[in-house]
N, C-alpha and C positions, 0 to 999 in steps of 0.2 A: 602507695598506692598503685604505681606502674606495674611492679609484680604481680598484685592482686588480678589487675586488669589482664595480665598476659595468661595467669592462670585459669581464668575464666573462659578465655577465647580456646585456650587447649581443651579445657574440659569438653566445650561444646564443639570441637574438633575443626575450627575456623581455621583457614589457611592465614589469616591475618594475626594467628598466633602460632601455629605449628610450622611454619615456613620462615626461617632465617630472615632472609630477603625481605620478605613481608613485614614481619616483626620489626626490622629494623625502621622501617618507614612508618609503621602504625604506632612504634612506641613516641615517634617524634611529633605525630599527629596527636596523640593524648597530652603530651607535654604543651604543646601550644593551644589545645582545649582548655586546658586548665590554667595556662597563663591568661588567658581572655576572663576566665571567672575569677581570677584574683583581681584583673583590672575592674571588674566589676563590682567586687568586693570594697575595692578602694576607693573609687570615684561615682559609684551606682550608675554606671552605664557601662556598654561595651565599646570598644575602641573603632573608630571610624573604618578602619580597614582591617577586617578579621582573616589572618593567614591561614587558619585551619582548613586542611583538605583533604579527604580520603578518596584516593585514585583507585580506579580498577587495574587489574594486572594488565600486561601488555602482550604475553604470551598465549593468550587464548587463541584456539585454532578454528572453533566454530562458534554461530551465534549462542548456541545453548550454553556454552562455557563462558560467553559473555555474559549472558542472563545471571547465571548464577555467580559469577563475580559482582555484580550488581548488588545481589541480595546480601552476600558476605559483607559488603560495604554496609549495609542499612544494619545487619545484625551485629557487626562491630561498633557502630555508633550506638547502637541501643545499650549494649554492654556497657560501653564507656559511660553512656548516662547513669546507670544503675551504680557504678563504681563511685562517682565523682558524688552522685545525691548522698551516698552511704558517709562519705568522708565531711560533705557539708553539714548532716544532720548531726554528726558528731560535735563539729565547731559550734553550732547555734542549737544546744539541746533545750536552753529555756524559751518556755513560751514566749516571752518580750521578744525574742529574736525572729518570731515565727513571720513577719512581714518582710525583714531583710532576707530571710531564707527563701521565701516565696520569689522574690525578686530575682535573687542569683538563679533560682533554678530554673526561672523563666529565661533569664539570660543565656543560661546553658543549654537550653531546648532549643534557642535561637541560633547559636552556634553550630550545634550538631547538624540541625536544620539546613543552613547555610552549607555546610562541609558538604553534603550528600547531592546538593544540586548538580554538579558535574557528574557523578554516578547516573542520577536519575536522566540527565539529559541524555547521555550516552545510550542508556537503555531503553529511551522512548524513539531515540532515533535507529537504534537496530531494528525495534519493532516496525516503524514506518518504512524502513529499507526492505526489510522482507516483504510486506504485503504490496509495495511498488514492484519489486523484483518478481513476486508471484503473478502480478496482474501483467505485467509486460510478457512475461514467459508465455501465460496464457493467449493473451490477445494476438503476440506477433508470431512466435513459434508454434503455438497450438493450432491457430489457423491455418497456417501455410501447411503445416503437416497434415491436417485434416483434409485440404484441399489436394495435396500430393496423393492422398491414400484414395480419394475418390477417382481420380484421372488413371490410378494404377488397377483400379476395379472395372472403370468402363474399359480401359485398354483390355484386359484380362477377358471381359466379355466378348470384344471384338474378334480377338485372337480365336476364342472358341469357335467362331462362325468358319473362321478359316479360309476366308475370302481373299484372294491374292489381290483382286481387285481395289482392296481398301488398302492396298499398302502405302500410298500416299497419306492417307488420313492416319495411319498407324504413326508414320512418322512425325505428322504435324502433332498428334498427342504426346509423344514422346517428347516433342521439343518444347510443350505445355509444361510436361514435368519435369523437366530437366529446369525451366525457369523458375519453377516453383521452390526446388530444391535449392536452387541459388539463392533464391530470397530468405528461406530458412536459414542458409549458412551466414548471411549478410546479418540477418537479427541476429544469431547466435553471437557473432564476433562484436555487435554493436553491444550487448548485454554484457558479455566478458569483460568488455574495456570500458564497461561504465558509462558507455555514451548512450545518447538517444538517437536512435536513426528515425530520420524524416524523410527516408528514401520512399516509403510507401503512402506519404502524407498528400493528400490528391490537392491539386489547383482547383480540379471542377470536381465536385462530389457526385454528380450524376455520373459523369464517366467513370469515375474510380470504382463505383458500386456496379455499372454494367460491365465493367472491365473484369470485375471478382465473379460476376455471374457467368460471364464467357469462359473463363479459366476452367469455371467448376461445370461447365457444359451441362447449363440447366435447360432441360425442357419441361420439367416437371416438377414443381407446379409453373404455372405460368406467372411471371413476376412482373408487376408494372411499376415503375419507377418514376417519381415526379419531384423535382428539386426547384423551388421559386428561384429566380435569377438573383435575388438579393442575398441569397444566402451564403454563396462562396465569397462575396465582399465582406459579408459581416463576420463569418467565422475566420478569414484571414486576419482582417483586421484586430479580432479578439485573441489570436492565436489559438484558436480552437478546434482549427478543420481537422486536423489529426486525430485528436480524440473523437470529434463527431464521427469521423468516417469508421474509426475502429468500433465505436457503440452501433451504429447503425450496421455495419458488417456481421457483429456478433448477434444481433437480432435474426438477421438473414440466414446466419449460418445455423441457428438453432431452426429456423423456419424449414430450412431444406432437410436437416438431419432428423427432425423429431414430429414434425405436424402432420405429415400424410395429407398434405393440401392438395387442392385444385389450382386454387388461385391465392395469390399474396401481392400485397401492396405495399410500397415504401413513399410516403409523403413526407417532405420536409419544406417547411416554410416559416415565415416570420410572422409571429402574432404578438403585436404589440411591442414591448420590449424583451422578448424571449423568443428564441430559436426553438422550434418544435419540430420532433421528427415523430412520425407514428408509421409502425410494422405492423401489418394485419394479415392473417390468413383464414381460410375456413376450414382449416385443419381440423384434428381430433380433440384438440384441448387438452387441458389437465388441470389438476387442482394446485394453484400455486403455492398452497402453505405446504405441500408433499413434496416440492422439489426445490432444491438449494444447491445448484451445482456451481463450479468455478466460473462458469461464463456468466450467469446472473451476478454472482457475487463481485465479478470485475466490473460489470456494466454498473452497479449501482454505486461502486467505488470511484469509476471515471467519472459519473455525473456529479456527484459529491465533491470531488476535486474543482469543477467548474460552479460549484455552488447551486447546481441543477438538482432533479428529481427525475425518477423513473417510475412509471404507473404502469403495472400490469393487470390485465383483465383476461381471465380465461376462465372456462369450466370444461369437462368433459362433453364433448359432442358439438361445442359452440365456438371453436376456433379460438385464437389469441390475438390480443391486441396489446403492444407494447408503446407506451407514449414517453419519449425522453424531451424535458424540458430544460432549456439551458439560457440563464437571463444574461443579457449584454448591456453596457452602457450606451447610451446615444437616444437619438429620438427614436419615436414609434415607427412603424412602417410606413413608408412615403414621406416622411419627414426629413429634414436634412439634418446635419449634426451627429454623423456615425464617427 
């Protein structure tokens, strides 16, 4: 039976059969599964602690290789089910043994499913980490880089004017640019080290947003920012201050980059048991179903991680409104018990 199993893996070009080191572990995995089937035949149940397990390779160098290894695990288990099923059908060919055969096949399926739990968890963990890393890169490095490019563009325009009287202003703008690039490098270092940087997590949301607008040197559109006094207290208590800032900043960045608006407003407050942030502009608007960039995707993901939601209303010529709603545990606005 073991040799038949290897031959089928080799025919399918599975590394669990073609690679000698893989096959050494896979053959023992097959023997453990078969032993649990024998236990089921003898006692009519599976052992309390099943030991069969099929592990992923440890020498993969990319997430793609890891995903492929997980798929190879699933294929190897499916092939083993076919081989053992054929043996069991030969052992119980009579119709009177059909019930017993069905029970053993059910137990075999349980054993194989249990053996694949670890590869499945590792695969899901990889996909989750990829999404999280993508979101962090966009929200932290992407925004800092975008801000640095905007400052470079403004500096280039000023240099073209050739006015020596603006020398001090040039130096100040270069200072802003240097600080932005330092933040970018710090965020990169945090991501590479696998750490979560909270250096840009605001103690006061309004101050942080105004700081972002000042660094971007925004004179058009006119941006009005209002944040209720209770927001910082609630967001800090719920540990969502950083995420709330990043989401609102992303909405502002999109407004500055794409809206071509004359006025934009940011309003963040407490409504019942939720924190609600609205960012609205009177710009060009767009068709939401025709646009799905990394920024919007990151926005929806961050809100989802907080059990919140994002509502986007826009149409060509009618501006855009984005409403972010995040629930929190505690009393409603004005009540004690946060």
